[in-house]
C-alpha positions as CSV (number, residue, x, y, z in Angstrom):
1,M,34.2,17.0,-25.3
2,P,37.4,18.9,-24.8
3,N,37.5,21.7,-22.2
4,T,37.2,24.7,-24.5
5,R,38.1,27.2,-21.8
6,Q,41.5,26.0,-21.9
7,T,41.9,24.8,-25.6
8,W,40.1,27.1,-27.7
9,G,41.2,29.2,-30.8
10,S,38.9,32.1,-32.0
11,T,37.9,33.4,-35.3
12,L,35.8,36.8,-35.9
13,V,33.6,36.7,-39.1
14,P,31.3,39.7,-39.6
15,C,27.7,39.2,-40.6
16,L,24.6,41.0,-41.2
17,G,25.9,43.7,-38.4
18,R,26.8,41.1,-36.1
19,T,29.7,39.0,-35.7
20,L,29.9,35.3,-35.2
21,L,32.7,34.1,-32.7
22,L,33.6,30.6,-34.0
23,L,35.7,28.8,-31.4
24,G,37.9,26.2,-33.2
25,F,36.3,26.4,-36.6
26,D,37.9,27.1,-39.8
27,R,38.3,30.7,-40.9
28,D,35.6,30.4,-43.8
29,A,33.2,28.8,-41.5
30,H,29.6,29.9,-42.7
31,V,27.2,32.3,-40.7
32,L,23.8,31.7,-39.3
33,S,21.3,33.3,-41.6
34,S,19.7,34.9,-38.4
35,G,22.8,36.8,-37.9
36,E,23.1,36.0,-34.2
37,V,26.4,35.7,-32.5
38,V,27.3,32.0,-31.7
39,L,29.9,30.9,-29.1
40,S,30.9,27.4,-29.7
41,V,31.2,25.4,-26.6
42,S,33.5,22.7,-27.8
43,L,36.2,22.3,-30.4
44,L,34.3,20.5,-33.2
45,P,35.7,17.3,-35.0
46,A,36.4,18.1,-38.4
47,K,33.2,16.2,-39.6
48,M,30.8,18.8,-37.8
49,R,32.5,21.7,-39.3
50,C,30.5,23.6,-41.8
51,P,31.7,22.3,-45.3
52,R,32.2,25.2,-48.0
53,G,28.8,25.7,-49.6
54,A,26.8,24.1,-47.0
55,K,23.8,26.0,-45.0
56,A,25.0,27.1,-41.7
57,E,21.9,26.2,-39.9
58,R,22.7,22.3,-40.4
59,C,26.0,22.7,-38.9
60,F,24.6,24.4,-35.8
61,E,21.4,22.6,-35.5
62,K,22.8,20.6,-32.3
63,E,22.2,22.6,-29.2
64,E,25.4,20.9,-27.5
65,Y,27.5,22.8,-30.2
66,Q,26.3,26.4,-30.0
67,V,25.5,29.1,-27.6
68,R,23.5,32.0,-29.0
69,I,24.2,35.1,-26.8
70,R,21.1,37.2,-26.4
71,S,21.8,39.5,-23.4
72,L,24.9,41.4,-22.0
73,H,25.0,41.6,-18.3
74,F,27.2,44.4,-16.8
75,D,29.1,45.1,-13.6
76,V,28.9,48.9,-13.0
77,F,31.3,50.0,-10.3
78,G,34.8,50.2,-12.1
79,T,33.6,48.7,-15.4
80,V,30.8,51.2,-16.5
81,V,31.6,54.1,-14.1
82,D,34.9,55.8,-12.9
83,W,34.0,55.6,-9.0
84,R,37.3,56.8,-7.6
85,E,37.6,60.1,-9.6
86,S,33.9,60.6,-9.1
87,V,33.8,60.1,-5.3
88,A,36.9,62.2,-4.8
89,R,35.3,65.0,-6.9
90,E,32.1,65.1,-4.9
91,A,33.7,64.8,-1.4
92,A,35.9,67.7,-2.5
93,A,32.7,69.8,-3.7
94,I,31.0,69.2,-0.4
95,L,33.5,69.3,2.3
96,D,36.4,71.7,0.9
97,G,33.9,74.5,1.3
98,R,33.5,73.5,5.0
99,G,37.2,74.0,5.7
100,V,37.9,70.3,5.5
101,E,41.4,69.7,3.9
102,C,41.9,65.9,2.9
103,D,43.6,63.9,0.0
104,W,40.1,63.1,-1.5
105,H,41.5,60.2,-3.4
106,A,42.8,58.5,-0.3
107,F,39.2,59.3,1.0
108,A,37.6,57.5,-1.8
109,D,40.2,54.7,-1.5
110,A,39.5,54.2,2.2
111,W,35.4,54.3,1.6
112,R,35.7,51.5,-1.0
113,S,37.9,49.4,0.8
114,R,34.9,48.8,3.1
115,Y,32.6,47.6,0.6
116,Q,33.6,43.9,0.3
117,P,33.8,43.3,4.1
118,A,30.3,45.1,4.6
119,M,28.6,43.0,1.9
120,E,30.5,39.9,3.2
121,E,28.3,40.0,6.5
122,V,25.2,39.8,4.4
123,R,26.6,37.3,2.0
124,S,27.9,35.0,5.0
125,G,24.3,35.0,6.5
126,R,25.8,36.8,9.8
127,R,23.4,39.8,8.7
128,G,20.0,40.0,7.0
129,W,19.6,41.9,3.8
130,V,20.8,45.4,3.7
131,K,21.0,47.3,0.5
132,L,24.4,49.0,-0.7
133,D,23.1,52.5,0.1
134,E,22.8,51.6,3.9
135,L,26.3,49.8,3.8
136,H,27.8,52.8,2.2
137,R,26.2,55.1,4.8
138,E,27.6,52.9,7.6
139,N,31.1,52.9,6.0
140,L,31.1,56.5,5.6
141,E,30.4,57.0,9.2
142,T,33.7,54.9,9.9
143,V,35.8,56.6,7.2
144,L,34.9,60.3,8.6
145,D,35.9,58.9,12.1
146,E,39.3,57.6,10.5
147,F,40.0,60.8,8.6
148,E,39.1,62.8,11.8
149,M,36.2,64.8,10.2
150,P,33.7,65.0,13.0
151,G,30.6,67.3,12.9
152,I,29.8,66.9,9.5
153,D,25.9,68.1,9.5
154,A,23.2,65.7,8.4
155,G,22.7,67.5,5.2
156,D,26.4,67.1,4.1
157,F,26.4,63.6,5.2
158,G,23.4,62.7,3.1
159,R,24.7,64.4,0.0
160,L,28.1,62.8,0.6
161,N,26.6,59.4,0.8
162,L,24.7,59.8,-2.5
163,A,27.9,60.5,-4.1
164,W,27.8,57.2,-5.4
165,H,24.6,58.1,-7.1
166,R,26.5,60.5,-9.3
167,L,29.6,58.6,-10.7
168,D,30.5,59.5,-14.3
169,P,30.9,56.8,-16.8
170,W,34.2,56.1,-18.5
171,P,34.3,58.2,-21.7
172,D,33.6,55.1,-24.0
173,V,30.5,53.9,-22.2
174,P,27.8,55.7,-23.4
175,A,28.4,55.5,-27.1
176,G,29.5,51.9,-26.6
177,L,26.3,51.0,-24.8
178,A,24.1,52.6,-27.7
179,R,25.9,50.3,-30.2
180,L,25.7,47.2,-28.1
181,R,21.9,47.8,-27.5
182,R,21.3,47.4,-31.4
183,G,21.8,43.7,-31.1
184,Y,21.4,42.7,-27.5
185,I,19.6,43.0,-24.3
186,L,21.5,45.4,-21.8
187,V,21.0,44.9,-18.0
188,T,22.9,45.7,-15.0
189,L,24.2,43.0,-12.8
190,S,25.7,45.1,-10.1
191,N,25.9,45.0,-6.2
192,G,24.2,48.6,-6.3
193,N,20.7,49.0,-5.3
194,V,17.9,49.7,-7.8
195,S,17.8,53.5,-7.0
196,L,21.3,54.0,-7.3
197,M,21.7,52.3,-10.6
198,V,18.5,54.5,-11.8
199,D,20.5,57.7,-10.9
200,L,23.6,56.3,-12.4
201,A,21.8,55.7,-15.6
202,R,20.1,58.9,-15.8
203,H,23.4,61.1,-14.6
204,G,25.5,59.2,-17.5
205,G,23.0,58.6,-20.1
206,L,23.4,54.8,-19.8
207,S,20.8,53.0,-22.1
208,W,19.9,49.9,-20.2
209,D,16.9,47.6,-21.1
210,A,16.4,46.8,-17.3
211,V,17.9,47.5,-13.9
212,L,18.7,44.3,-12.2
213,G,21.4,43.1,-9.8
214,A,21.7,42.2,-6.1
215,E,18.7,44.2,-4.7
216,V,16.5,42.5,-7.0
217,A,18.1,39.1,-6.5
218,R,18.4,39.4,-2.8
219,A,22.1,38.3,-3.1
220,Y,25.4,40.1,-3.6
221,K,28.0,39.0,-6.0
222,P,29.7,36.8,-6.2
223,R,27.3,34.3,-4.8
224,P,25.8,32.2,-7.6
225,E,22.2,33.2,-7.0
226,A,23.2,36.6,-8.0
227,Y,24.0,35.8,-11.6
228,L,21.6,32.8,-11.9
229,R,18.5,35.1,-10.8
230,N,19.8,37.8,-13.3
231,A,19.4,35.5,-16.0
232,E,16.1,33.9,-14.7
233,F,14.4,37.6,-14.6
234,L,15.0,37.9,-18.5
235,G,13.9,34.2,-19.1
236,M,17.5,33.2,-20.3
237,E,19.6,30.2,-19.7
238,P,22.9,31.1,-18.0
239,D,24.9,30.3,-21.4
240,Q,22.8,32.9,-23.3
241,C,24.1,35.7,-21.1
242,L,27.3,37.3,-21.5
243,M,28.9,38.9,-18.3
244,V,30.6,42.1,-19.0
245,A,33.3,43.2,-16.2
246,A,36.8,44.6,-15.8
247,H,37.2,42.2,-12.8
248,N,38.4,38.7,-12.8
249,D,36.8,37.8,-9.7
250,D,33.4,38.6,-11.0
251,L,34.0,36.9,-14.3
252,I,35.4,33.9,-12.9
253,A,32.2,33.4,-10.5
254,A,29.7,34.1,-13.6
255,S,31.7,31.5,-15.6
256,A,31.3,29.0,-12.9
257,V,27.6,29.1,-13.2
258,G,27.5,29.0,-16.8
259,F,27.8,32.5,-18.1
260,R,29.8,33.5,-21.0
261,T,32.4,36.1,-20.2
262,A,33.9,39.4,-21.5
263,F,36.7,41.2,-20.0
264,V,37.1,44.9,-20.4
265,Y,40.4,46.7,-19.4
266,R,40.1,49.5,-16.9
267,R,43.6,50.1,-16.0
268,S,43.1,53.3,-13.9
269,E,40.1,52.1,-11.9
270,H,42.4,52.4,-8.6
271,G,44.5,55.2,-9.9
272,P,47.7,55.5,-11.6
273,D,49.6,53.2,-9.6
274,Q,47.3,50.2,-9.8
275,G,49.5,47.3,-10.0
276,S,47.1,44.1,-10.0
277,G,43.8,43.1,-11.6
278,I,44.7,45.0,-14.7
279,E,45.1,41.9,-17.0
280,P,42.5,39.0,-17.7
281,E,43.6,35.9,-15.7
282,R,41.6,33.3,-17.8
283,D,40.7,32.6,-21.4
284,Y,37.7,34.6,-21.5
285,D,35.3,34.4,-24.4
286,V,35.9,38.1,-25.4
287,V,38.8,40.5,-24.3
288,A,38.4,44.2,-25.3
289,E,40.1,47.2,-24.6
290,D,36.8,49.3,-23.9
291,F,33.2,49.1,-24.8
292,L,33.6,50.6,-28.3
293,E,36.1,47.5,-29.1
294,L,33.5,45.2,-27.4
295,A,30.8,46.4,-29.9
296,D,33.4,45.9,-32.7
297,K,34.0,42.3,-31.5
298,L,30.1,41.6,-30.9
299,G,29.4,43.1,-34.4
300,C,27.3,46.1,-33.2
């Protein structure tokens, strides 16, 4: 079979409140009567295409030629929530009143910059499992020293560390998730721990069917098991799962273990001067401006 990740073309065909994404098919291809979204995994030869008037099920009855997406798996930090603006706001609200002056966006950036190195200690095996709340706490101590903010009392420190539990969703997210949930199982696939994800869901009105991710899988992305266990918990094969993220490295890692992929733009995640990681770097299955366009493209 040809490598469709390099060669496919795509056509969107609306059907029964869903959309059929047919890769390499003619524009008048027929739609499955079930209305399920199908992502073909190869460019089919002409003899395998649905002839005009034929029953669609017959054209898709061979599993090697189709994938039916059943669940959407979401990266959260940056894709679902605006961590930078939220952390800067929370830090200012807690510490401004204590007479602390700071560029709070720079503070948020510095705290976030320690995220991957801290997780790498766990991923590499140099350290046993530690949930993200604890890594955030350790990183916060370092950042407070760096910004010369000694003497923060225990109460303020604890509230500040839990700023990550109060991140606001991007404006399109609640309505987009509500639409997507009409047709798919929606779950988190985040490095955040379970209590953090639950608090974000309650804070932002996020309609998940399940809160999964690193703490449940005992593996931080982009380790393969972080993705594979996420699918396994739902009883899904990887190719029944669509990874949704604004980050190329996340989608590339998910694709490597068989997930389908959807890139969503978040051009201001790192602020107005973000200069890299804005554009999709691969031929992902779906590329969308936001969650509302993702819902459009998936027929919800």
